[in-house]
C-alpha positions, -999 to +999 in steps of 0.1 A: -003-002+002+012+034-004+015+052+025+019+096+026+031+121+049+024+157+062+043+177+034+057+201+063+071+168+080+085+151+040+102+184+042+118+183+074+121+144+073+162+153+063+164+175+094+144+150+120+171+126+107+194+144+122+178+145+153+170+111+156+206+104+151+218+122+178+192+107+202+209+073+189+246+085+199+232+098+229+224+054+238+262+049+235+279+082+238+274+083+278+304+070+290+324+095+270+348+121+287+324+154+275+334+190+270+334+219+294+301+231+273+284+203+266+249+211+268+251+235+248+270+226+225+252+201+220+220+217+217+238+239+196+254+216+175+222+200+169+199+230+161+221+241+141+222+209+116+191+204+114+182+240+102+208+232+078+190+200+065+158+215+068+166+245+040+194+224+019+181+192+021+149+198+006+170+210-026+196+181-029+164+156-023+153+141-057+121+122-056+115+090-074+140+060-086+164+074-109+200+072-108+204+109-093+173+104-067+190+077-056+225+092-054+209+123-037+195+099-016+224+086-005+240+116-007+216+135+022+221+101+042+257+111+040+255+142+052+232+132+079+261+107+096+289+134+085+270+163+105+268+136+136+304+135+141+309+170+139+282+169+167+298+144+186+332+158+181+322+195+193+302+178+228+330+151+238+366+153+243+378+121+227+396+106+199+386+110+165+380+071+163+361+068+195+337+099+181+337+076+147+324+047+163+301+061+192+286+080+155+282+052+139+264+029+167+236+059+173+230+063+132+224+025+129+200+029+164+182+051+140+182+035+114+172+006+129+145+022+141+137+037+110+132+007+096+110-006+123+084+026+120+085+013+081+072-017+092+045-006+113+033+021+088+020-008+066-006-019+093-033+005+079-046+020+110-010+035+113-007+045+081-035+063+084-025+080+123+004+091+102-013+110+079-019+134+102+005+157+121-001+150+156+000+112+141+033+111+124+051+124+155+031+096+179+041+067+157+075+085+156+081+085+194+064+052+201+082+037+174+116+055+180+113+053+222+107+016+222+137+003+198+158+028+215+153+015+250+159-018+238+192-011+219+202+014+256+197-024+275+208-048+248+245-028+242+248-013+282+268-042+292+295-034+268+292+003+265+303+009+305+336-006+295+345+020+269+377+021+287+385-010+274+377-008+235+360+020+220+392+039+205+405+011+181+412+025+152+406-009+129+370-009+142+362+027+138+374+022+099+354-009+099+321+011+113+327+039+092+332+018+059+303-009+062+281+023+075+286+043+043+279+011+030+245+003+042+236+039+033+240+037-003+224+001-002+195+012+015+185+042-006+186+019-041+146+017-036+135+045-015+104+063-032+102+037-057+062+041-066+065+004-079+068-013-047+037-031-030+039-037+005+052-066+007+083-053-009+084-025+015+084-055+044+111-074+033+133-042+024+128-032+060+136-070+080+164-070+054+174-037+066+167-045+100+185-077+098+214-059+086+222-029+107+216-057+140+247-074+122+267-046+119+259-038+156+270-071+167+299-074+145+315-039+157+311-046+198+315-084+191+348-070+174+352-047+207+348-075+232+367-101+215+394-071+219+388-068+256+391-103+259+424-104+243+438-075+261+432-093+291+446-119+279+479-101+279+477-085+309+471-118+327+500-133+310+521-099+325+507-103+353+518-143+355+551-131+345+562-102+371+547-133+392+573-153+382+602-132+379+591-116+415+590-149+430+622-166+419+641-128+433+622-134+465+629-173+468+670-163+459+669-136+486+658-160+511+684-185+504+709-159+506+698-143+537+695-178+553+728-184+546+740-153+563+723-165+589+732-194+592+767-181+592+763-152+617+751-178+642+783-199+637+802-169+641+786-153+669+790-192+686+827-187+679+827-161+700+819-177+733+842-175+758+861-146+749+827-118+745+808-112+775+774-129+770+752-097+773+772-086+742+766-122+730+727-120+739+723-082+720+735-094+687+722-127+685+689-106+691+696-079+668+702-106+641+669-124+652+651-105+629+662-125+599+659-161+610+632-173+587+600-165+607+576-190+593+580-226+593+548-239+567+563-266+559+557-254+521+592-237+505+572-212+486+550-203+516+582-198+537+597-177+506+566-157+508+556-155+543+591-143+551+583-110+527+545-103+539+555-109+579+588-085+573+563-060+555+532-059+581+561-057+609+571-025+594+533-012+596+520-026+627+503-049+610+499-085+633+498-113+608+486-145+619+489-178+602+478-212+609+491-230+583+507-260+603+522-291+584+490-285+556+498-307+522+503-280+493+519-308+469+492-309+445+495-272+435+526-260+411+548-230+430+537-203+407+502-211+413+508-213+452+528-178+453+502-162+432+473-175+451+488-162+490+511-134+468+478-119+456+456-122+489+485-108+511+489-079+491+450-072+493+448-075+526+482-054+536+473-025+517+438-028+530+451-028+566+480+003+561+448+023+552+434+021+582+445+044+608+471+035+635+449+034+664+424+006+650+426-032+655+450-040+625+455-081+616+450-101+588+446-140+600+455-166+569+449-202+577+450-236+553+435-267+559+436-305+541+411-325+539+409-354+518+417-342+480+399-306+493+422-277+503+406-251+514+423-215+522+410-185+546+421-154+549+400-121+568+414-084+575+401-055+587+385-031+561+369+003+568+365+008+529+331-001+509+345-023+483+328-027+452+321-061+436+327-066+396+314-101+383+313-111+420+351-098+423+359-068+437+378-043+423+397-016+451+413+020+445+445-005+455+444-027+426+436+006+399+466-004+382+455-040+374+423-034+376+412-062+394+437-090+375+452-095+412+418-110+417+414-126+385+448-139+382+434-162+416+403-168+404+422-183+373+441-206+397+412-219+417+393-232+385+418-243+373+425-274+403+386-269+397+377-252+428+357-218+437+369-184+453+350-164+474+349-128+490+322-112+512+326-083+530+307-078+566+301-049+578+339-039+586+351-073+579+366-085+546+368-124+538+381-145+513+377-183+510+392-200+485+383-244+475+410-265+457+403-301+450+433-323+443+432-344+416+422-381+424+443-410+424 
């Protein structure tokens, strides 16, 4: 069926498309860094762009299905898109690749909503309503409003992590290239008077599918880039932990050797040096004696280092590891678990006022093939949890990768990691399962 629109709406539809595209842009650009006069620049930029399209869009737009008409349709659509880029650049303090990516997504959101409106207008009652001035506005508000709400919630999980991958050159070029191709293809049959309702429906459905596919590719590539970045960060973290473990192990070995040499040297002074001086010398080197005796060399190396740090910061570190059997856990994994757990706890407790109780309690136990590790410490900060894991200010350099590294180790041994904050106390529990023999 042929549908008609009010004359004023046909004359202003290019300007209206820009306004709708700006709203589509806002759906995905809200995490971006805004310029100082953001509201004013948004209003002025949109207003000027709409006025330009209203006065010049009608002159550029050629009705019909001739080659010149198709070219004019694509040109007006491209102008809308480039004006949208200009508005985004004026409003947000971001690099060009982020601007191109978000502008492309905003334009595609507008295109999806427009195609949905085309489908809805194939209903006779809606088509008659759209011939009225107030009716066409109502149809726009309902169709665009509903589609924009769906798009906002569908993309929100990806958009809120924009720091990971909006500013990517390849994705921005891909988005713009595909979008320009879609603009050209979508205008091939626009305003063709020979199309029937089935052809219009088929074209609208096809356009929606293409737009959804483009958005899926955009954000799928973005998610893949984010995951790849996380993998590289995890690898770097594991590498640093390996280097740190080897250095700590070597340092601990040297200190132990020197400590035993000093002990033997002091024993040789017995009888030639007053006992009071010998006791004083023994007391002065006692701090270098290995303070941890967990029965595991890896933990002894790490705990010796952490106990020293806690003593310097007036933190009471209580370890109840006994002679727990950690033999099924690889050295680096064991070091990673306790290194990250203790580092996080020490950072949290160090931030407490000196007059408060400053302690860290660490324990482990083995029951059959189940190894459990428990740690608790005071924490006054209200911790934000992301995907069940804490992300604290102390971990801002790694954005939570320390805890993710611990979770990875737990999953490697078919176990689990749980964290909880109850009042002013933070609890960490790790379960590891030894392989069945």
